[in-house]
C-alpha positions in Angstrom: 30.6 -19.5 6.7 32.6 -17.4 4.5 33.7 -18.5 0.9 37.2 -18.1 0.8 37.0 -18.7 -3.1 35.2 -15.2 -3.3 37.8 -12.1 -3.1 37.0 -9.7 -0.1 35.0 -7.0 -2.0 33.4 -9.1 -4.5 30.0 -10.1 -5.2 29.1 -12.8 -7.9 25.7 -12.7 -9.3 23.9 -13.7 -12.2 20.0 -13.6 -13.5 17.9 -15.4 -15.5 14.3 -15.2 -17.0 12.2 -18.2 -18.0 9.1 -18.0 -20.0 6.8 -20.8 -19.7 4.5 -23.1 -18.0 6.3 -25.3 -15.5 8.8 -27.3 -17.1 11.2 -28.9 -14.6 13.8 -29.4 -17.5 13.7 -26.0 -18.1 14.2 -25.0 -14.4 16.9 -27.4 -13.9 19.0 -25.9 -17.1 18.4 -22.3 -15.9 19.5 -23.4 -12.1 22.8 -25.1 -13.7 23.5 -21.9 -15.8 23.7 -19.8 -12.9 25.6 -22.1 -11.0 28.1 -22.0 -13.8 28.1 -18.5 -13.5 28.3 -17.8 -10.0 29.5 -20.9 -8.1 26.3 -21.4 -6.3 24.6 -18.5 -4.3 23.9 -17.4 -0.9 20.8 -16.2 -1.9 18.3 -16.9 -4.7 15.8 -13.9 -5.2 12.8 -15.7 -7.3 9.5 -13.9 -8.4 6.9 -16.4 -10.4 3.7 -16.4 -12.0 0.9 -17.3 -9.8 0.6 -20.5 -12.2 3.8 -22.1 -10.7 2.4 -21.8 -7.1 1.8 -25.6 -7.0 5.7 -26.5 -7.9 7.0 -24.0 -5.3 8.7 -27.2 -3.6 10.2 -28.6 -6.6 11.5 -24.9 -7.9 13.5 -24.3 -4.3 14.6 -27.9 -4.3 15.9 -27.6 -8.0 17.7 -24.5 -7.1 19.4 -25.4 -4.2 20.4 -29.0 -5.6 21.3 -28.1 -8.7 22.0 -24.5 -8.6 23.8 -24.5 -5.1 21.6 -21.8 -3.5 21.9 -21.8 -0.1 18.9 -19.3 0.5 16.1 -18.9 -1.4 13.4 -16.2 -1.2 10.3 -15.0 -3.6 6.9 -14.1 -4.5 4.5 -14.3 -7.1 4.7 -11.6 -9.7 1.7 -10.0 -11.9 4.6 -10.0 -14.5 8.4 -10.4 -14.2 11.9 -8.2 -15.0 15.1 -9.1 -15.8 18.2 -7.5 -17.3 16.6 -4.7 -19.9 13.5 -6.8 -20.0 9.8 -6.6 -18.9 7.1 -9.2 -19.6 3.5 -8.4 -18.2 1.1 -11.2 -18.0 3.2 -14.3 -18.6 4.2 -17.8 -17.1 7.2 -17.9 -16.1 10.2 -16.5 -13.6 12.7 -14.2 -12.6 15.6 -15.5 -10.6 18.9 -13.7 -9.5 21.9 -15.5 -8.0 23.8 -13.5 -5.3 27.1 -14.8 -3.7 29.7 -12.7 -1.5 32.5 -13.3 0.5 31.2 -13.7 4.0 27.8 -13.4 3.3 25.1 -13.4 5.9 21.6 -13.5 4.8 18.6 -13.9 7.7 15.2 -14.3 6.9 12.1 -13.6 9.3 8.4 -14.7 7.9 6.1 -11.5 9.4 2.5 -12.6 10.8 -0.6 -10.3 11.3 0.9 -9.1 14.5 3.6 -7.2 12.6 6.4 -7.9 15.3 9.9 -6.7 14.0 12.1 -9.5 14.6 14.2 -9.3 17.7 17.7 -10.4 16.2 17.2 -7.9 13.3 20.2 -5.3 13.5 21.7 -2.8 11.2 22.4 -4.7 8.3 23.5 -3.2 4.8 19.8 -3.7 3.8 17.0 -5.1 3.8 14.1 -6.9 1.3 10.7 -6.8 2.1 8.2 -9.2 0.4 4.5 -9.0 1.2 1.1 -10.1 0.9 -1.0 -7.2 -0.3 -4.2 -8.9 1.2 -2.5 -9.7 4.5 0.5 -7.2 5.2 0.0 -4.1 6.9 3.2 -2.6 4.9 2.7 1.0 6.6 2.4 -0.2 9.9 5.7 -2.6 9.6 7.6 -0.1 8.0 6.5 2.8 10.4 7.9 0.3 13.2 11.1 -0.4 11.2 11.9 3.6 10.5 11.5 4.0 14.3 13.7 1.3 15.8 16.2 1.0 12.7 16.2 4.5 11.0 19.2 3.9 9.3 17.9 0.9 7.4 16.8 1.2 3.8 14.3 -1.2 3.0 13.2 -2.1 -0.9 10.8 -4.8 -2.2 7.3 -4.9 -2.7 3.8 -6.6 -2.3 3.2 -9.7 -4.2 1.8 -9.3 -7.8 -1.2 -11.5 -9.5 -4.9 -11.7 -9.6 -6.5 -10.7 -6.7 -7.5 -14.1 -5.0 -5.9 -15.2 -2.0 -4.3 -18.2 -3.6 -2.7 -16.4 -6.3 -0.5 -14.1 -3.7 2.0 -15.4 -1.6 5.5 -15.1 -0.5 7.8 -18.2 0.3 11.0 -19.3 1.1 13.2 -22.2 1.3 11.9 -24.7 4.1 8.3 -23.2 3.6 8.5 -21.3 6.6 6.9 -18.3 4.8 5.1 -19.7 2.4 1.8 -18.6 4.2 3.1 -15.7 6.0 2.0 -11.9 5.8 5.4 -11.0 4.5 9.0 -12.1 4.4 12.0 -10.1 5.6 15.4 -10.9 3.6 18.5 -9.2 6.1 21.9 -8.9 4.1 25.1 -8.5 6.0 28.8 -7.7 4.0 26.7 -6.0 1.1 26.0 -2.5 0.7 22.2 -1.6 -0.7 21.2 1.5 -2.4 18.6 2.6 -4.4 16.4 4.4 -6.6 12.7 5.3 -6.0 11.1 7.0 -8.9 7.3 7.9 -8.1 6.9 9.6 -11.5 4.5 12.3 -11.1 4.9 16.1 -12.0 4.1 19.0 -9.4 1.3 20.9 -10.4 -0.1 24.4 -8.4 1.9 25.7 -5.4 3.2 23.5 -2.3 0.5 24.7 0.6 0.3 23.9 4.0 -2.1 21.6 5.3 -4.6 23.5 7.9 -7.6 21.8 8.6 -7.3 17.5 8.7 -9.5 14.9 10.3 -7.9 11.2 9.7 -7.9 10.9 6.0 -10.0 14.1 5.3 -8.0 17.0 4.5 -10.3 20.0 4.7 -8.2 22.8 3.9 -4.6 23.8 2.7 -3.0 27.2 2.8 -6.3 28.2 5.0 -8.5 27.4 2.0 -10.8 24.3 1.2 -8.7 21.6 -0.2 -11.2 20.8 -3.1 -11.0 24.1 -4.4 -7.5 24.4 -4.3 -7.3 21.2 -6.3 -9.8 22.5 -8.8 -7.4 25.8 -8.9 -4.6 23.7 -9.6 -6.4 21.3 -12.8 -7.6 24.6 -14.3 -3.9 26.8 -14.2 -3.1 23.7 -16.4 -2.8 24.5 -20.1 -5.3 23.3 -22.3 -3.8 20.4 -23.8 -2.9 18.9 -20.4 -6.2 18.9 -18.5 -8.0 16.0 -20.4 -4.9 14.0 -19.8 -4.8 15.1 -16.1 -8.6 14.0 -15.4 -8.0 10.5 -13.4 -3.8 11.1 -13.0 -3.9 13.8 -10.1 -2.5 12.6 -7.1 -1.9 14.0 -3.8 1.7 15.0 -3.1 2.7 14.8 0.9 6.1 16.0 1.9 8.3 13.5 2.8 10.4 15.9 4.9 9.8 19.8 6.1 13.3 20.6 5.9 12.9 21.4 2.1 13.7 25.3 1.3 12.5 24.6 -2.5 10.1 21.9 -3.0 10.6 19.9 -6.3 9.6 16.5 -8.1 10.7 13.7 -5.5 10.7 15.4 -2.2 6.7 14.1 -1.9 5.4 11.2 -1.0 2.8 10.7 -3.6 -0.6 9.3 -2.3 -3.8 8.7 -4.4 -7.0 11.2 -3.8 -10.1 8.8 -3.0 -12.4 11.3 -3.3 -13.7 15.0 -2.7 -16.7 17.1 -1.6 -17.3 20.7 -2.9 -19.7 21.4 -0.3 -17.4 20.8 2.8 -14.1 21.4 0.6 -13.0 18.4 1.7 -10.5 15.5 0.1 -10.2 12.3 1.2 -6.8 10.8 0.6 -5.2 7.0 0.6 -3.0 8.5 3.4 -3.4 10.1 6.9 -1.5 13.2 6.8 -1.3 16.0 9.4 -1.7 19.5 10.1 1.5 21.4 9.1 2.4 19.1 6.4 3.2 20.3 3.2 0.9 19.6 0.2 1.3 19.9 -3.6 -0.7 18.1 -6.2 0.9 16.0 -8.3 0.0 14.6 -12.4 1.0 11.3 -13.2 1.8 11.2 -16.9 4.2 9.1 -19.1 6.6 12.0 -20.2 7.3 13.0 -16.3 7.4 9.1 -15.1 10.1 8.7 -18.0 11.9 11.8 -17.1 12.1 11.6 -13.3 13.4 7.5 -14.0 16.1 8.2 -16.2 17.4 11.0 -14.5 17.5 9.3 -11.1 19.0 6.4 -12.7 22.0 8.5 -14.4 22.5 10.1 -11.3 22.9 6.7 -9.1 25.2 5.8 -12.0 27.1 9.1 -11.7 27.4 8.9 -7.7 27.9 5.3 -7.3 28.9 3.4 -10.6 27.3 0.3 -11.3 26.2 -2.0 -9.0 27.3 -6.0 -9.0 23.6 -6.7 -9.1 20.0 -5.2 -8.9 16.4 -6.0 -7.9 13.3 -4.0 -9.4 10.1 -3.4 -7.9 7.5 -1.7 -10.4 4.1 -0.8 -9.9 1.7 -3.2 -12.2 0.2 0.3 -13.6 3.6 1.6 -15.0 5.0 -0.8 -17.9 3.2 -0.7 -21.6 0.1 0.6 -20.0 1.8 3.7 -19.0 4.7 4.0 -21.2 3.1 2.5 -24.4 6.5 0.6 -24.9 7.6 -2.5 -23.6 10.6 -2.7 -21.1 10.8 1.1 -20.0 12.2 0.9 -16.6 14.5 -2.3 -16.8 15.4 -0.6 -20.2 16.7 2.7 -18.7 18.1 0.9 -16.1 20.4 -1.3 -18.8 21.0 1.9 -20.4 22.6 3.8 -17.1 24.0 1.1 -15.4 24.9 -1.4 -18.4 23.7 -5.0 -18.1 24.2 -5.6 -14.5 22.3 -9.0 -13.7 18.6 -8.0 -12.6 15.3 -9.5 -11.4 12.2 -8.0 -10.5 8.3 -8.1 -10.9 5.4 -6.0 -11.3 4.1 -5.5 -8.0 0.8 -4.1 -6.1 3.0 -1.5 -4.1 6.5 -0.9 -3.8 8.9 -0.3 -0.8 11.7 2.2 -1.1 13.0 5.3 0.8 12.4 8.8 0.5 14.2 11.3 2.4 15.8 8.9 4.7 12.6 7.2 5.7 11.0 4.1 4.2 7.4 4.1 2.6 4.9 1.7 0.9 4.2 3.8 -2.6 2.1 3.1 -5.5 2.8 4.0 -9.5 6.6 3.6 -8.3 9.5 2.1 -9.6 12.0 1.2 -6.7 15.1 -0.4 -7.5 17.7 -2.0 -5.1 21.4 -1.8 -6.1 23.9 -4.1 -4.6 27.3 -3.4 -3.9 30.5 -4.9 -2.6 31.0 -3.7 0.9 34.4 -2.0 1.1 
């Protein structure tokens, strides 16, 4: 039903972080505060620490009754994120309230059959939350790219300790509580985004010339292992030690690029290598003819890339009405050495926009017009009023 008290082209939003073990009074006060700012929500997006699982029903009920949230979706989190704020290894929750004129929110629980919902049409955007132990996210995204190539998908795999009971997605009504994933369709808003993989290319981009499944045997007609060693040896001495354990494989997201640069590649793990056969085993299945360039994951490159992408988005689209940030658990203070890095850069670029997010076990976001599962990435969904 269309909300007549919200002017057309307006999104009302508010966010909160609550750092504590489950506290019914504190959650109630938070929900009332969010309602006072927004008048209620067409959608509440919630990320909680795993120790809140036993209270999910109470949490949803409070958000609906005290906050007037009509739909509630969320997941477990390895750490929670708000406006300019990141808190790792804590108990608590991060909540975003969204409401807009003519709001339409549809949700689907995704099972292990990975069927795309028949009723999914071209929305303003999609959010995807998944259980990393159950959701074949890469296969689901491939199907979405094929059937709805114009739809951007943002989200992440639930975070927390790696036991099944500590990794979960949920929605009001309980339909998604034991699901492999939860797909949320938004209509009436525009969802744009920032996807920062945070790696610096090294060596030269070369064409894969021999591959078998996830084993790359040759690039540019040479053994892939030898090309990797050469790329590392070409680094300045001061960078070689830092590169150890941080070298990744970059697979071109699109071959229709004349001059490959940072951000043109899908960054994937190098799982192992064999100097005898020359093969490298990747955390992906590349193809012959695809361009590969090795990447180094390091703090300065990740900082610069996120900073530049946020600034470019702010220049192009302006500040969003609200945002969601899905950051890899491998980022945060462990990578940057300081707190609040990615959320802080977003606040610097866009101002104090209401934002919720969490530290993920894998991130979803589009690169070169296609949706992918990422690692070590910050993927931000920026929500704008539809005009």
